[in-house]
mmCIF file of the N, C-alpha and C atoms, coordinates in Angstrom:
data_MODEL
# 
_entry.id   MODEL 
# 
loop_
_atom_site.group_PDB 
_atom_site.id 
_atom_site.type_symbol 
_atom_site.label_atom_id 
_atom_site.label_alt_id 
_atom_site.label_comp_id 
_atom_site.label_asym_id 
_atom_site.label_entity_id 
_atom_site.label_seq_id 
_atom_site.pdbx_PDB_ins_code 
_atom_site.Cartn_x 
_atom_site.Cartn_y 
_atom_site.Cartn_z 
_atom_site.occupancy 
_atom_site.B_iso_or_equiv 
_atom_site.pdbx_formal_charge 
_atom_site.auth_seq_id 
_atom_site.auth_comp_id 
_atom_site.auth_asym_id 
_atom_site.auth_atom_id 
_atom_site.pdbx_PDB_model_num 
ATOM 1   N N  . MET A 1 1  ? 4.625   20.927 -8.710  1.00 0.00 ? 1  MET A N  1 
ATOM 2   C CA . MET A 1 1  ? 5.801   20.546 -7.392  1.00 0.00 ? 1  MET A CA 1 
ATOM 3   C C  . MET A 1 1  ? 5.235   21.109 -6.205  1.00 0.00 ? 1  MET A C  1 
ATOM 4   N N  . THR A 1 2  ? 5.399   20.458 -5.230  1.00 0.00 ? 2  THR A N  1 
ATOM 5   C CA . THR A 1 2  ? 5.291   21.030 -4.213  1.00 0.00 ? 2  THR A CA 1 
ATOM 6   C C  . THR A 1 2  ? 6.728   21.534 -3.329  1.00 0.00 ? 2  THR A C  1 
ATOM 7   N N  . GLY A 1 3  ? 6.261   22.606 -2.414  1.00 0.00 ? 3  GLY A N  1 
ATOM 8   C CA . GLY A 1 3  ? 7.490   22.807 -1.819  1.00 0.00 ? 3  GLY A CA 1 
ATOM 9   C C  . GLY A 1 3  ? 8.109   21.891 -0.979  1.00 0.00 ? 3  GLY A C  1 
ATOM 10  N N  . ALA A 1 4  ? 9.277   21.926 -0.071  1.00 0.00 ? 4  ALA A N  1 
ATOM 11  C CA . ALA A 1 4  ? 9.957   21.122 0.864   1.00 0.00 ? 4  ALA A CA 1 
ATOM 12  C C  . ALA A 1 4  ? 9.260   21.049 1.900   1.00 0.00 ? 4  ALA A C  1 
ATOM 13  N N  . GLU A 1 5  ? 8.559   21.969 2.101   1.00 0.00 ? 5  GLU A N  1 
ATOM 14  C CA . GLU A 1 5  ? 7.814   22.423 3.714   1.00 0.00 ? 5  GLU A CA 1 
ATOM 15  C C  . GLU A 1 5  ? 6.402   22.101 3.408   1.00 0.00 ? 5  GLU A C  1 
ATOM 16  N N  . THR A 1 6  ? 6.076   21.494 2.537   1.00 0.00 ? 6  THR A N  1 
ATOM 17  C CA . THR A 1 6  ? 4.895   21.389 1.948   1.00 0.00 ? 6  THR A CA 1 
ATOM 18  C C  . THR A 1 6  ? 4.684   19.598 2.357   1.00 0.00 ? 6  THR A C  1 
ATOM 19  N N  . THR A 1 7  ? 3.521   19.350 3.249   1.00 0.00 ? 7  THR A N  1 
ATOM 20  C CA . THR A 1 7  ? 3.213   18.160 3.439   1.00 0.00 ? 7  THR A CA 1 
ATOM 21  C C  . THR A 1 7  ? 1.828   17.902 2.846   1.00 0.00 ? 7  THR A C  1 
ATOM 22  N N  . ILE A 1 8  ? 1.341   17.082 1.798   1.00 0.00 ? 8  ILE A N  1 
ATOM 23  C CA . ILE A 1 8  ? 0.257   16.464 1.673   1.00 0.00 ? 8  ILE A CA 1 
ATOM 24  C C  . ILE A 1 8  ? 0.112   15.016 2.566   1.00 0.00 ? 8  ILE A C  1 
ATOM 25  N N  . VAL A 1 9  ? -1.563  15.082 2.991   1.00 0.00 ? 9  VAL A N  1 
ATOM 26  C CA . VAL A 1 9  ? -1.668  13.755 3.357   1.00 0.00 ? 9  VAL A CA 1 
ATOM 27  C C  . VAL A 1 9  ? -3.319  13.841 2.895   1.00 0.00 ? 9  VAL A C  1 
ATOM 28  N N  . LEU A 1 10 ? -3.232  12.150 2.701   1.00 0.00 ? 10 LEU A N  1 
ATOM 29  C CA . LEU A 1 10 ? -4.621  12.081 1.650   1.00 0.00 ? 10 LEU A CA 1 
ATOM 30  C C  . LEU A 1 10 ? -5.859  11.058 2.166   1.00 0.00 ? 10 LEU A C  1 
ATOM 31  N N  . ASP A 1 11 ? -6.950  11.401 2.202   1.00 0.00 ? 11 ASP A N  1 
ATOM 32  C CA . ASP A 1 11 ? -7.515  10.710 3.093   1.00 0.00 ? 11 ASP A CA 1 
ATOM 33  C C  . ASP A 1 11 ? -8.000  9.622  2.632   1.00 0.00 ? 11 ASP A C  1 
ATOM 34  N N  . ASP A 1 12 ? -8.504  8.561  2.990   1.00 0.00 ? 12 ASP A N  1 
ATOM 35  C CA . ASP A 1 12 ? -8.814  7.202  3.160   1.00 0.00 ? 12 ASP A CA 1 
ATOM 36  C C  . ASP A 1 12 ? -9.455  6.462  1.492   1.00 0.00 ? 12 ASP A C  1 
ATOM 37  N N  . ALA A 1 13 ? -10.498 7.378  1.501   1.00 0.00 ? 13 ALA A N  1 
ATOM 38  C CA . ALA A 1 13 ? -11.260 7.729  0.268   1.00 0.00 ? 13 ALA A CA 1 
ATOM 39  C C  . ALA A 1 13 ? -10.354 7.937  -1.056  1.00 0.00 ? 13 ALA A C  1 
ATOM 40  N N  . SER A 1 14 ? -9.594  9.128  -0.733  1.00 0.00 ? 14 SER A N  1 
ATOM 41  C CA . SER A 1 14 ? -8.496  9.377  -1.670  1.00 0.00 ? 14 SER A CA 1 
ATOM 42  C C  . SER A 1 14 ? -7.854  8.462  -1.883  1.00 0.00 ? 14 SER A C  1 
ATOM 43  N N  . THR A 1 15 ? -7.199  7.993  -1.447  1.00 0.00 ? 15 THR A N  1 
ATOM 44  C CA . THR A 1 15 ? -5.397  7.058  -1.107  1.00 0.00 ? 15 THR A CA 1 
ATOM 45  C C  . THR A 1 15 ? -6.306  5.766  -1.907  1.00 0.00 ? 15 THR A C  1 
ATOM 46  N N  . SER A 1 16 ? -7.748  5.060  -1.643  1.00 0.00 ? 16 SER A N  1 
ATOM 47  C CA . SER A 1 16 ? -8.217  3.865  -2.248  1.00 0.00 ? 16 SER A CA 1 
ATOM 48  C C  . SER A 1 16 ? -8.527  4.141  -3.742  1.00 0.00 ? 16 SER A C  1 
ATOM 49  N N  . ALA A 1 17 ? -9.072  5.632  -4.048  1.00 0.00 ? 17 ALA A N  1 
ATOM 50  C CA . ALA A 1 17 ? -9.234  6.166  -5.394  1.00 0.00 ? 17 ALA A CA 1 
ATOM 51  C C  . ALA A 1 17 ? -7.959  5.875  -6.208  1.00 0.00 ? 17 ALA A C  1 
ATOM 52  N N  . ILE A 1 18 ? -7.072  6.516  -5.699  1.00 0.00 ? 18 ILE A N  1 
ATOM 53  C CA . ILE A 1 18 ? -5.493  6.675  -6.458  1.00 0.00 ? 18 ILE A CA 1 
ATOM 54  C C  . ILE A 1 18 ? -4.604  5.298  -6.709  1.00 0.00 ? 18 ILE A C  1 
ATOM 55  N N  . ARG A 1 19 ? -5.243  4.335  -5.623  1.00 0.00 ? 19 ARG A N  1 
ATOM 56  C CA . ARG A 1 19 ? -4.963  2.912  -5.744  1.00 0.00 ? 19 ARG A CA 1 
ATOM 57  C C  . ARG A 1 19 ? -5.579  2.030  -6.765  1.00 0.00 ? 19 ARG A C  1 
ATOM 58  N N  . LEU A 1 20 ? -6.934  2.336  -7.097  1.00 0.00 ? 20 LEU A N  1 
ATOM 59  C CA . LEU A 1 20 ? -7.805  2.086  -7.516  1.00 0.00 ? 20 LEU A CA 1 
ATOM 60  C C  . LEU A 1 20 ? -7.218  2.206  -9.223  1.00 0.00 ? 20 LEU A C  1 
ATOM 61  N N  . MET A 1 21 ? -7.184  3.693  -9.218  1.00 0.00 ? 21 MET A N  1 
ATOM 62  C CA . MET A 1 21 ? -6.496  3.961  -10.532 1.00 0.00 ? 21 MET A CA 1 
ATOM 63  C C  . MET A 1 21 ? -5.183  3.706  -11.101 1.00 0.00 ? 21 MET A C  1 
ATOM 64  N N  . LEU A 1 22 ? -4.171  3.273  -10.292 1.00 0.00 ? 22 LEU A N  1 
ATOM 65  C CA . LEU A 1 22 ? -2.710  2.969  -10.615 1.00 0.00 ? 22 LEU A CA 1 
ATOM 66  C C  . LEU A 1 22 ? -2.919  1.403  -11.107 1.00 0.00 ? 22 LEU A C  1 
ATOM 67  N N  . SER A 1 23 ? -3.922  0.813  -10.095 1.00 0.00 ? 23 SER A N  1 
ATOM 68  C CA . SER A 1 23 ? -4.379  -0.398 -10.519 1.00 0.00 ? 23 SER A CA 1 
ATOM 69  C C  . SER A 1 23 ? -4.724  -1.365 -11.998 1.00 0.00 ? 23 SER A C  1 
ATOM 70  N N  . LYS A 1 24 ? -5.320  0.345  -12.523 1.00 0.00 ? 24 LYS A N  1 
ATOM 71  C CA . LYS A 1 24 ? -5.592  -0.345 -13.647 1.00 0.00 ? 24 LYS A CA 1 
ATOM 72  C C  . LYS A 1 24 ? -4.754  0.016  -15.022 1.00 0.00 ? 24 LYS A C  1 
ATOM 73  N N  . LEU A 1 25 ? -3.280  1.180  -14.440 1.00 0.00 ? 25 LEU A N  1 
ATOM 74  C CA . LEU A 1 25 ? -2.527  1.125  -15.733 1.00 0.00 ? 25 LEU A CA 1 
ATOM 75  C C  . LEU A 1 25 ? -1.698  0.183  -15.824 1.00 0.00 ? 25 LEU A C  1 
ATOM 76  N N  . GLU A 1 26 ? -0.872  0.051  -17.011 1.00 0.00 ? 26 GLU A N  1 
ATOM 77  C CA . GLU A 1 26 ? -0.158  -0.644 -17.317 1.00 0.00 ? 26 GLU A CA 1 
ATOM 78  C C  . GLU A 1 26 ? 1.489   -0.177 -16.223 1.00 0.00 ? 26 GLU A C  1 
ATOM 79  N N  . GLU A 1 27 ? 2.671   -1.207 -16.359 1.00 0.00 ? 27 GLU A N  1 
ATOM 80  C CA . GLU A 1 27 ? 3.741   -0.779 -15.543 1.00 0.00 ? 27 GLU A CA 1 
ATOM 81  C C  . GLU A 1 27 ? 4.243   0.978  -15.868 1.00 0.00 ? 27 GLU A C  1 
ATOM 82  N N  . HIS A 1 28 ? 4.672   0.565  -17.379 1.00 0.00 ? 28 HIS A N  1 
ATOM 83  C CA . HIS A 1 28 ? 5.005   1.931  -17.795 1.00 0.00 ? 28 HIS A CA 1 
ATOM 84  C C  . HIS A 1 28 ? 4.233   3.255  -17.507 1.00 0.00 ? 28 HIS A C  1 
ATOM 85  N N  . ASP A 1 29 ? 2.709   3.318  -17.276 1.00 0.00 ? 29 ASP A N  1 
ATOM 86  C CA . ASP A 1 29 ? 2.208   4.179  -17.196 1.00 0.00 ? 29 ASP A CA 1 
ATOM 87  C C  . ASP A 1 29 ? 2.335   4.171  -15.403 1.00 0.00 ? 29 ASP A C  1 
ATOM 88  N N  . VAL A 1 30 ? 2.246   3.562  -14.755 1.00 0.00 ? 30 VAL A N  1 
ATOM 89  C CA . VAL A 1 30 ? 2.820   4.129  -13.360 1.00 0.00 ? 30 VAL A CA 1 
ATOM 90  C C  . VAL A 1 30 ? 3.899   4.493  -13.260 1.00 0.00 ? 30 VAL A C  1 
ATOM 91  N N  . ALA A 1 31 ? 4.964   4.015  -13.876 1.00 0.00 ? 31 ALA A N  1 
ATOM 92  C CA . ALA A 1 31 ? 6.475   4.721  -13.879 1.00 0.00 ? 31 ALA A CA 1 
ATOM 93  C C  . ALA A 1 31 ? 6.125   6.293  -14.479 1.00 0.00 ? 31 ALA A C  1 
ATOM 94  N N  . ALA A 1 32 ? 5.575   6.275  -15.105 1.00 0.00 ? 32 ALA A N  1 
ATOM 95  C CA . ALA A 1 32 ? 5.390   7.609  -16.069 1.00 0.00 ? 32 ALA A CA 1 
ATOM 96  C C  . ALA A 1 32 ? 4.582   8.465  -14.748 1.00 0.00 ? 32 ALA A C  1 
ATOM 97  N N  . VAL A 1 33 ? 3.339   7.887  -13.879 1.00 0.00 ? 33 VAL A N  1 
ATOM 98  C CA . VAL A 1 33 ? 3.318   8.776  -12.920 1.00 0.00 ? 33 VAL A CA 1 
ATOM 99  C C  . VAL A 1 33 ? 4.153   9.004  -11.795 1.00 0.00 ? 33 VAL A C  1 
ATOM 100 N N  . PHE A 1 34 ? 5.057   8.009  -11.241 1.00 0.00 ? 34 PHE A N  1 
ATOM 101 C CA . PHE A 1 34 ? 5.835   7.926  -10.984 1.00 0.00 ? 34 PHE A CA 1 
ATOM 102 C C  . PHE A 1 34 ? 6.985   9.366  -10.901 1.00 0.00 ? 34 PHE A C  1 
ATOM 103 N N  . GLU A 1 35 ? 7.405   8.975  -12.158 1.00 0.00 ? 35 GLU A N  1 
ATOM 104 C CA . GLU A 1 35 ? 8.275   10.605 -12.510 1.00 0.00 ? 35 GLU A CA 1 
ATOM 105 C C  . GLU A 1 35 ? 7.578   11.709 -12.427 1.00 0.00 ? 35 GLU A C  1 
ATOM 106 N N  . MET A 1 36 ? 6.209   12.015 -12.687 1.00 0.00 ? 36 MET A N  1 
ATOM 107 C CA . MET A 1 36 ? 5.684   12.897 -12.904 1.00 0.00 ? 36 MET A CA 1 
ATOM 108 C C  . MET A 1 36 ? 5.594   13.677 -11.147 1.00 0.00 ? 36 MET A C  1 
ATOM 109 N N  . VAL A 1 37 ? 5.621   12.781 -10.672 1.00 0.00 ? 37 VAL A N  1 
ATOM 110 C CA . VAL A 1 37 ? 5.159   13.712 -8.949  1.00 0.00 ? 37 VAL A CA 1 
ATOM 111 C C  . VAL A 1 37 ? 6.724   13.521 -8.436  1.00 0.00 ? 37 VAL A C  1 
ATOM 112 N N  . GLY A 1 38 ? 8.075   12.921 -9.309  1.00 0.00 ? 38 GLY A N  1 
ATOM 113 C CA . GLY A 1 38 ? 9.253   13.290 -8.726  1.00 0.00 ? 38 GLY A CA 1 
ATOM 114 C C  . GLY A 1 38 ? 9.617   12.316 -7.822  1.00 0.00 ? 38 GLY A C  1 
ATOM 115 N N  . GLY A 1 39 ? 8.644   11.143 -7.532  1.00 0.00 ? 39 GLY A N  1 
ATOM 116 C CA . GLY A 1 39 ? 8.867   9.823  -6.684  1.00 0.00 ? 39 GLY A CA 1 
ATOM 117 C C  . GLY A 1 39 ? 8.860   10.362 -5.437  1.00 0.00 ? 39 GLY A C  1 
ATOM 118 N N  . THR A 1 40 ? 7.868   11.560 -5.439  1.00 0.00 ? 40 THR A N  1 
ATOM 119 C CA . THR A 1 40 ? 7.982   11.821 -3.641  1.00 0.00 ? 40 THR A CA 1 
ATOM 120 C C  . THR A 1 40 ? 6.218   12.518 -3.017  1.00 0.00 ? 40 THR A C  1 
ATOM 121 N N  . GLY A 1 41 ? 5.830   12.192 -2.101  1.00 0.00 ? 41 GLY A N  1 
ATOM 122 C CA . GLY A 1 41 ? 4.562   12.699 -2.050  1.00 0.00 ? 41 GLY A CA 1 
ATOM 123 C C  . GLY A 1 41 ? 3.518   11.269 -1.624  1.00 0.00 ? 41 GLY A C  1 
ATOM 124 N N  . PRO A 1 42 ? 2.770   11.345 -1.661  1.00 0.00 ? 42 PRO A N  1 
ATOM 125 C CA . PRO A 1 42 ? 1.743   10.344 -1.197  1.00 0.00 ? 42 PRO A CA 1 
ATOM 126 C C  . PRO A 1 42 ? 1.470   9.168  -2.661  1.00 0.00 ? 42 PRO A C  1 
ATOM 127 N N  . ILE A 1 43 ? 1.363   10.004 -3.248  1.00 0.00 ? 43 ILE A N  1 
ATOM 128 C CA . ILE A 1 43 ? 1.098   9.336  -5.016  1.00 0.00 ? 43 ILE A CA 1 
ATOM 129 C C  . ILE A 1 43 ? 2.581   8.940  -5.315  1.00 0.00 ? 43 ILE A C  1 
ATOM 130 N N  . GLY A 1 44 ? 3.240   9.472  -5.251  1.00 0.00 ? 44 GLY A N  1 
ATOM 131 C CA . GLY A 1 44 ? 4.851   8.559  -5.177  1.00 0.00 ? 44 GLY A CA 1 
ATOM 132 C C  . GLY A 1 44 ? 4.779   7.397  -4.771  1.00 0.00 ? 44 GLY A C  1 
ATOM 133 N N  . ASP A 1 45 ? 4.391   7.582  -3.133  1.00 0.00 ? 45 ASP A N  1 
ATOM 134 C CA . ASP A 1 45 ? 4.286   6.173  -2.734  1.00 0.00 ? 45 ASP A CA 1 
ATOM 135 C C  . ASP A 1 45 ? 3.528   5.178  -3.318  1.00 0.00 ? 45 ASP A C  1 
ATOM 136 N N  . LEU A 1 46 ? 2.343   5.789  -3.393  1.00 0.00 ? 46 LEU A N  1 
ATOM 137 C CA . LEU A 1 46 ? 1.426   4.707  -3.884  1.00 0.00 ? 46 LEU A CA 1 
ATOM 138 C C  . LEU A 1 46 ? 1.962   4.134  -5.151  1.00 0.00 ? 46 LEU A C  1 
ATOM 139 N N  . ALA A 1 47 ? 2.380   4.697  -6.251  1.00 0.00 ? 47 ALA A N  1 
ATOM 140 C CA . ALA A 1 47 ? 3.111   4.125  -7.338  1.00 0.00 ? 47 ALA A CA 1 
ATOM 141 C C  . ALA A 1 47 ? 4.182   3.799  -6.962  1.00 0.00 ? 47 ALA A C  1 
ATOM 142 N N  . ALA A 1 48 ? 4.987   3.746  -6.156  1.00 0.00 ? 48 ALA A N  1 
ATOM 143 C CA . ALA A 1 48 ? 6.131   2.814  -5.967  1.00 0.00 ? 48 ALA A CA 1 
ATOM 144 C C  . ALA A 1 48 ? 5.943   1.618  -5.078  1.00 0.00 ? 48 ALA A C  1 
ATOM 145 N N  . GLY A 1 49 ? 4.765   1.435  -4.778  1.00 0.00 ? 49 GLY A N  1 
ATOM 146 C CA . GLY A 1 49 ? 4.363   0.464  -4.075  1.00 0.00 ? 49 GLY A CA 1 
ATOM 147 C C  . GLY A 1 49 ? 3.416   -0.315 -5.245  1.00 0.00 ? 49 GLY A C  1 
ATOM 148 N N  . ARG A 1 50 ? 3.379   0.062  -6.035  1.00 0.00 ? 50 ARG A N  1 
ATOM 149 C CA . ARG A 1 50 ? 2.189   -0.902 -7.233  1.00 0.00 ? 50 ARG A CA 1 
ATOM 150 C C  . ARG A 1 50 ? 3.426   -2.317 -7.746  1.00 0.00 ? 50 ARG A C  1 
# 
């Protein structure tokens, strides 16, 4: 987990890679990723947008 004062920014290549990986997962697996990151940060945002 990251602290409230921490900001994580993904570069374009990382964002594309994570988006591709999430697209290969079933909905329940994407939900598990979302829950794992606490629904926050760039990965949470990408999972929520899937």
